[in-house]
C-alpha positions, 0 to 999 in steps of 0.5 A, a space after each residue: 488478496 491472491 486466493 484461486 478457486 471458488 470464492 463464497 457467497 455472502 452478503 453485502 453491506 452499504 458501503 461508506 458511499 450509501 452513508 456518504 450519500 444518506 448524509 448528503 440527503 440529511 443535511 437537506 431536511 434536518 436542522 443543524 441544530 438537532 440534537 442526537 436523540 431527534 437524529 435517532 428518532 429520525 433514522 428509527 422513521 427511515 427504517 420502520 419505513 424501510 421495513 412497510 415499503 418491503 412488506 408492501 412488496 413483498 405481498 405486491 401491495 399497491 404496487 403501480 408498476 411492474 418492470 420486465 425484463 427477459 419475461 420476468 416480471 417484478 412488482 415495484 412502485 414508482 415513488 421508491 423507485 424514482 427515489 433510488 435510480 435517478 435512470 426511475 426518476 428521470 422516467 417515471 416524472 417526465 413525459 415519457 410512455 413509460 411513466 403512463 404504462 403500468 407494465 414498463 420493458 427493460 430490453 438488453 439489460 440481465 432479469 436476475 441483476 434487476 431483480 437484486 438491485 430493485 429487491 435491494 432498494 428495499 432491503 440495502 443488501 445484495 448477494 454479491 457473487 463471482 458469477 453475477 458481479 459483472 451482470 449486477 454492474 453492467 445493470 446497476 450502471 444503466 440505472 445509475 445505482 452508485 451505491 451497488 456499483 460500489 459493493 460490486 466495485 469492493 467485491 471485484 477488489 478482495 478478487 484482484 489476482 495476478 492471473 485477472 487484475 488487467 481485466 478487471 481494470 479493463 472492466 472498470 475503466 468501462 463501467 466508471 467504477 473509478 475506484 477499482 480501476 486504481 485499486 487495480 492499476 495499484 495492485 498490477 503495479 504492486 504484484 508487476 513480476 506475477 502479473 507479466 507471468 500470465 495470458 492476460 499481459 500478453 494481451 495488452 494493447 501497445 498504448 496500455 503495454 507503454 503505459 505500464 513498463 513507463 511507471 517509477 512505481 513497478 514493484 521491480 528487484 531489478 530492470 531486467 524484469 521488465 526487460 524480460 517482460 518486454 521481449 515477451 511480449 513482441 515475441 507473443 506475436 511477433 510478425 504484427 509486433 516486431 516494428 514496435 520493438 523501438 518504440 517499446 523498448 524505448 521505455 525500457 531503462 536499457 541504461 539500468 541493466 546490469 553491466 554482464 547482462 547486457 552485453 551477454 543477454 541483450 547484445 547477443 539477441 539477434 530479433 532486437 539489434 535488428 531495430 535501428 531506435 533499439 541499437 540507440 538505446 543500447 548504445 545510450 546504455 553502455 555509455 552510461 556504464 562508462 561513465 562508472 568507470 571514466 567520470 568524464 565520459 559523457 551520457 545523457 539524461 534521460 528518464 532511462 537512467 533514473 531507476 525506478 522507485 523499488 530500485 534506488 541505488 543502495 548508498 546510506 542509512 540514515 539514523 533520525 534522532 533517539 537520545 543518548 545513554 546515560 544522560 538521555 539527553 533528547 538528539 535533534 542530530 542526524 547522521 548516516 552512514 555509508 555502507 560502502 567505506 563503513 563510515 558515519 557522518 553528520 547531516 543538518 540536524 533537524 528543527 526539533 529534538 525527537 526521540 521515539 521519533 518516526 521515519 519514512 522516505 517517499 521519493 527520496 525525500 525522508 520524513 521524521 513524523 511525532 516522537 517526542 521530547 518534552 511531550 509526545 510532538 504532532 510535528 513533522 519534517 522532512 529532510 531532502 538530500 538534494 538541498 542538504 535540509 529540513 524543512 516544516 509539512 503538514 503535522 499530524 492530527 493527533 501527537 504520538 511518541 513511539 510510533 510505528 511507520 512505514 510507506 505502502 506506495 506514496 503514502 505514509 502510515 503513523 501507527 499507533 504510539 503514545 499520545 502522552 496518556 497512554 498507549 493508542 490504536 488509531 491509525 493516520 495516513 499521509 499522502 505527500 502530494 497533497 500534504 495532508 494527513 487523514 486518520 483512517 481505521 483503527 488497529 484492532 489493538 492499542 499498541 506504541 513501542 511496535 515496528 511497522 514494515 510494507 509488503 506487498 502492498 499491504 502494511 504489517 504492525 508488529 508488537 508493542 506494548 499496550 500500556 499493560 504488557 509487550 506484544 506478540 500479536 502482528 496486524 495487516 491492513 489492506 489499504 485497498 479494502 480498509 481493513 485490518 486482520 490479524 496474523 499469525 502472532 509471534 514466537 516471542 513478546 517484543 516492544 522496542 522492536 525492529 524490523 526489515 523486509 527482505 526476500 519477501 519475508 519480514 526480520 523481526 529483530 530484538 526488542 524487549 519483553 519484560 524489562 530484558 532485552 532480547 538477541 532472537 531474530 524471527 523471520 515471517 513468511 507470509 505465504 504459509 502465515 508462519 515465524 521461524 526464529 533464527 541465528 541470534 544477534 551478537 548482542 541483546 538490543 531493543 530501541 535500534 533499527 534495521 534496515 537492507 542494503 546490498 541484501 545485507 540485514 544491518 541493526 544499528 543502535 540499540 539499549 541493553 534494557 529499559 533503564 537506557 543503558 547502551 549498546 554501542 557497536 552495529 551488527 550486520 548479517 551477511 548474504 552471500 552466494 545465495 545463502 545466509 552466512 549465519 552470522 552475526 559481525 560488529 561493525 564500528 560505533 555511531 557519531 553520536 555515543 549510544 542511541 537509546 531506547 528511543 532511537 526508534 527508526 533507522 532507513 534505508 534511502 535504497 531497497 535493492 542493488 540494481 547492479 548485479 547480474 
């Protein structure tokens, strides 16, 4: 979360790792046949014992050891410390002299941090703030108290900011806080352009800089942003870094710079062009651009010619499944639209017919998730444009029709939907690398026929239908903290709506309210948590999809109402010369008649254009 200023102090409870550890311990001493009542009784017994032990420590009764830290004396019980900390367990159960001493001196540690951790052993609560989190983490690592280390890590995740995330990552790596290190690394990649603007970036070692700028997953609009960051790093310490120009710019994808930028800003940079290795990369980039004008011209394939995930070239919009009007037949067909030539063409059909299907893309693989034919489906299949074929992948845990789907990073989220009986609020997360689905924290509100998008590393689920009424509420999920929160509601309640992100804003298009299709379009501004209405669509539409190609927002397919009456034309809103044209334009029809109310998702394989300025 990007917040500045003082952070209020707060009391933190044990995180999931503490619970997991207790479960592991209980599994060793509790019979597998133990009923719930016995389990609850054992829990109550443990809590009662903890309360008594806390009282004994408060009153300094039966304490058999005193910890001395910077002249501060902290009374405690060896049994409690040994059960709580592997460090103390080794100290008090061995032949070390400390096992027999009444006063044990701990050197090189912070007294307040040790006292806070000892209190946590008795109370299971700890006050972590910006002022003490580092000293508590240091002490918890020495004492090997994983539960406290995890709490500090969770606290630091909430403090991640472009000004400190690189330092947090180093701190986490030094202390073995792998979750925090991973969270910081994800934050850095998602907020790359903001991170490189601050001083921490300039202090990176050569190794850490290269490790960062070589990543495919940097969230950038164009490769020029990486070029500027690398150049700024070189110029910060020019005398020592000038000889590193070739090593650093080997990982900047010069072929993906625009032709205009390459021939003006890059070739005219005398500092960089003095480096022989850099000159070779420029030559490679020029051959690459030349091949687009002269297809027979050879250019070598390298990692520098592979677009980063956020900069893949816009070519097609894919429309998957749905149903047609007026027959209401569910489709297994799929087609793609090429905006450059205003042309629709078919691709191979899916294995299952699906309406209410959710669609997502990871690493250029398109996933068709859930949906329904006669009943809601758990099935998921994926399409590889390289092989032009579909294959089945792991099924979801529960069937979901009219499900809202979006990707954050490499993870796919299936939110809510209809399970055949009701709208649900459960959410599943899919990892393509593991081919596994898992349940994550439920949304606050049950909803089907909602829209989902990702922006800035967050997952947004918008509108929908809860079984009684159309919703204007919006929820936002923080994947690092694993929490949902409600943000400002839309101005109009909408189910069967479509959404897409452009220029750091979320556009929500049409939808249905009280069985009436909507023409209105709303825009969400995350920086101010506000919604505003913009120009209406040419026609009301619900149950369609939305996609962004070349800074154009496309609204595709739809119905005019919940009865299934179809709308066949597709619409786009254009942006030219940095300003909206403020008009919606009707385009041609798709191949398959009209996509009706459960044609949920439209997907563009690409998000942004890398060429041009």
